[in-house]
GULUMVEX-780206 format. One record per residue: residue in one letter; x, y negated, z of N, C-alpha, C, O in turn. Coordinates in steps of 0.1 Angstrom, whole numbers, padded with zeros to 4 digits, always signed. Layout:
<rs>
AXYZXYZXYZXYZ...
</rs>
This chain:
<rs>
X-0094-0325+0246-0081-0320+0241-0071-0321+0252-0070-0332+0258X-0063-0311+0254-0053-0311+0265-0041-0320+0260-0037-0320+0249X-0035-0327+0270-0023-0334+0268-0011-0325+0267-0009-0317+0277X-0003-0325+0256+0008-0315+0255+0019-0318+0265+0026-0308+0267X+0020-0329+0271+0030-0332+0281+0025-0328+0295+0034-0327+0304X+0013-0325+0296+0007-0320+0309+0011-0305+0311+0005-0297+0304X+0019-0302+0321+0024-0288+0323+0013-0280+0329+0014-0267+0329X+0002-0285+0334-0009-0278+0340-0020-0274+0330-0029-0266+0334X-0019-0279+0319-0030-0276+0309-0027-0263+0302-0016-0258+0302X-0038-0257+0298-0037-0243+0291-0030-0245+0278-0033-0254+0271X-0021-0235+0274-0015-0236+0261-0025-0233+0250-0035-0226+0252X-0022-0237+0238-0030-0235+0227-0028-0221+0221-0038-0215+0216X-0016-0215+0223-0013-0202+0217-0018-0191+0227-0019-0193+0239X-0022-0180+0221-0026-0169+0230-0015-0164+0239-0004-0165+0236X-0019-0160+0251-0009-0156+0261-0008-0141+0262+0001-0136+0270X-0016-0134+0255-0016-0119+0256-0027-0114+0265-0029-0102+0265X-0033-0122+0272-0044-0118+0281-0057-0121+0273-0060-0133+0271X-0065-0111+0270-0078-0114+0263-0088-0121+0271-0089-0119+0283X-0095-0130+0265-0106-0137+0272-0118-0128+0274-0125-0130+0284X-0120-0119+0265-0132-0110+0266-0127-0096+0262-0120-0094+0252X-0132-0086+0270-0129-0073+0267-0142-0066+0263-0152-0067+0270X-0141-0059+0252-0153-0052+0247-0151-0037+0249-0141-0031+0245X-0161-0030+0255-0160-0016+0257-0168-0009+0246-0180-0012+0244X-0162+0001+0239-0168+0008+0228-0167+0023+0230-0158+0027+0238X-0176+0030+0223-0175+0044+0223-0170+0048+0209-0176+0043+0199X-0160+0056+0208-0154+0060+0195-0163+0071+0189-0165+0082+0195X-0167+0068+0177-0176+0078+0170-0167+0086+0160-0170+0098+0158X-0158+0080+0153-0150+0087+0144-0138+0078+0139-0138+0066+0142X-0129+0084+0132-0118+0077+0127-0113+0084+0114-0116+0096+0111X-0106+0076+0106-0100+0081+0093-0087+0075+0091-0086+0063+0088X-0076+0083+0092-0063+0077+0089-0059+0078+0075-0064+0088+0068X-0052+0068+0070-0048+0069+0056-0033+0065+0055-0028+0055+0061X-0025+0074+0049-0011+0071+0047-0009+0061+0036-0014+0062+0025X-0002+0050+0039+0000+0039+0030+0015+0037+0027+0019+0025+0026X+0023+0048+0027+0037+0046+0025+0044+0043+0038+0045+0052+0047X+0049+0031+0040+0056+0027+0053+0046+0025+0064+0050+0024+0076X+0033+0024+0061+0023+0021+0072+0012+0031+0071+0011+0039+0062X+0004+0031+0082-0008+0039+0083-0020+0030+0086-0019+0021+0094X-0030+0033+0078-0043+0025+0080-0052+0035+0089-0053+0046+0085X-0057+0029+0100-0066+0037+0108-0079+0030+0109-0081+0020+0116X-0090+0037+0103-0103+0031+0103-0111+0037+0115-0112+0050+0116X-0115+0029+0124-0123+0033+0136-0137+0030+0135-0141+0018+0131X-0146+0039+0138-0160+0036+0139-0165+0037+0153-0162+0047+0160X-0171+0026+0158-0174+0026+0172-0189+0021+0174-0195+0016+0165X-0193+0023+0187-0206+0018+0191-0204+0011+0204-0196+0015+0212X-0212+0000+0207-0211-0007+0220-0214+0003+0231-0224+0011+0231X-0206+0003+0241-0207+0012+0252-0218+0008+0262-0224+0017+0268X-0221-0005+0263-0231-0009+0273-0246-0007+0268-0255-0007+0276X-0247-0005+0255-0261-0003+0249-0269-0016+0249-0281-0015+0246X-0264-0027+0253-0272-0039+0254-0276-0044+0240-0287-0049+0238X-0267-0043+0231-0270-0046+0217-0276-0035+0210-0276-0023+0215X-0282-0037+0198-0288-0026+0190-0277-0016+0187-0265-0019+0187X-0281-0004+0184-0272+0007+0181-0266+0005+0167-0269+0012+0158X-0257-0004+0166-0251-0008+0153-0236-0003+0153-0229-0006+0162X-0233+0005+0143-0219+0011+0142-0210+0000+0137-0213-0007+0127X-0199-0002+0144-0189-0012+0140-0177-0005+0134-0174+0006+0138X-0171-0011+0124-0158-0005+0119-0147-0015+0121-0148-0027+0119X-0136-0010+0125-0123-0017+0127-0112-0010+0119-0111+0002+0121X-0104-0017+0112-0093-0011+0105-0080-0017+0111-0078-0029+0112X-0072-0007+0116-0059-0011+0122-0048-0007+0112-0049+0003+0106X-0038-0015+0111-0026-0012+0103-0015-0010+0113-0011-0019+0121X-0009+0002+0113+0002+0006+0122+0015+0010+0114+0014+0015+0103X+0026+0007+0120+0038+0013+0114+0038+0028+0117+0031+0032+0126X+0046+0035+0110+0047+0050+0113+0051+0052+0127+0047+0062+0134X+0060+0044+0132+0065+0045+0146+0054+0043+0156+0052+0050+0165X+0045+0033+0153+0034+0030+0162+0024+0041+0162+0018+0045+0172X+0022+0047+0150+0013+0059+0149+0018+0071+0157+0010+0077+0164X+0031+0073+0156+0036+0084+0164+0035+0081+0179+0032+0090+0187X+0038+0069+0183+0037+0065+0197+0023+0066+0202+0021+0071+0214X+0013+0062+0194-0001+0063+0198-0004+0078+0200-0011+0082+0210X-0001+0086+0190-0004+0101+0191+0003+0107+0203-0004+0115+0211X+0015+0104+0206+0022+0109+0217+0016+0105+0230+0015+0113+0240X+0012+0092+0231+0006+0087+0244-0008+0094+0246-0012+0096+0257X-0015+0097+0235-0028+0104+0236-0026+0118+0241-0034+0123+0249X-0016+0125+0235-0013+0138+0240-0009+0138+0255-0014+0146+0263X-0001+0128+0259+0003+0127+0273-0008+0125+0282-0010+0131+0293X-0017+0115+0279-0028+0111+0288-0038+0123+0289-0045+0124+0300X-0040+0131+0279-0049+0142+0280-0043+0155+0285-0050+0164+0288X-0030+0155+0287-0023+0167+0292-0022+0178+0282-0019+0189+0285X-0024+0174+0269-0022+0184+0258-0009+0183+0252-0001+0173+0255X-0005+0192+0243+0007+0191+0236+0004+0191+0221-0006+0196+0217X+0013+0186+0214+0012+0185+0199+0012+0199+0193+0019+0208+0198X+0004+0202+0183+0004+0215+0177+0018+0219+0171+0024+0210+0166X+0022+0231+0173+0035+0235+0168+0034+0236+0153+0024+0241+0147X+0045+0232+0146+0046+0233+0132+0047+0248+0128+0055+0255+0134X+0040+0252+0118+0041+0266+0113+0052+0266+0102+0053+0257+0094X+0059+0277+0103+0069+0279+0092+0061+0283+0079+0050+0289+0079X+0068+0280+0068+0062+0284+0055+0063+0299+0054+0072+0305+0060X+0054+0305+0047+0055+0320+0045+0068+0324+0040+0074+0316+0032X+0072+0336+0043+0086+0341+0039+0088+0340+0024+0098+0336+0020X+0078+0344+0016+0079+0343+0002+0082+0329-0003+0090+0327-0012X+0076+0319+0003+0078+0305-0001+0093+0301+0003+0099+0294-0005X+0097+0305+0015+0110+0302+0019+0121+0308+0011+0132+0302+0008X+0118+0320+0006+0128+0327-0002+0130+0321-0016+0141+0321-0022X+0119+0316-0022+0119+0311-0035+0119+0296-0037+0118+0291-0048X+0120+0289-0026+0120+0274-0026+0135+0270-0028+0143+0274-0020X+0137+0261-0038+0150+0256-0040+0152+0244-0031+0143+0236-0028X+0164+0243-0026+0168+0233-0016+0177+0223-0023+0181+0213-0016
</rs>
């Protein structure tokens, strides 16, 4: 056990640097609107193939802001743009109460 007064010992709390990084292949995902949050279920497979071909599931909980930032960064890194929103048909716009 590290001496808490020893400044050279490693801290007990995480520092933000992972001890181990796992590389996965994304197979699928399923987002769910949960009101103020979004649940994102990811299905993955180990990228190195060393282990058996077992599908893993991870569920992430994101704020709506985080979900938007994630989507925006994925559009940016792929060089794509978000799909344009379509206007409602004219008949719906004429008869919709505001």
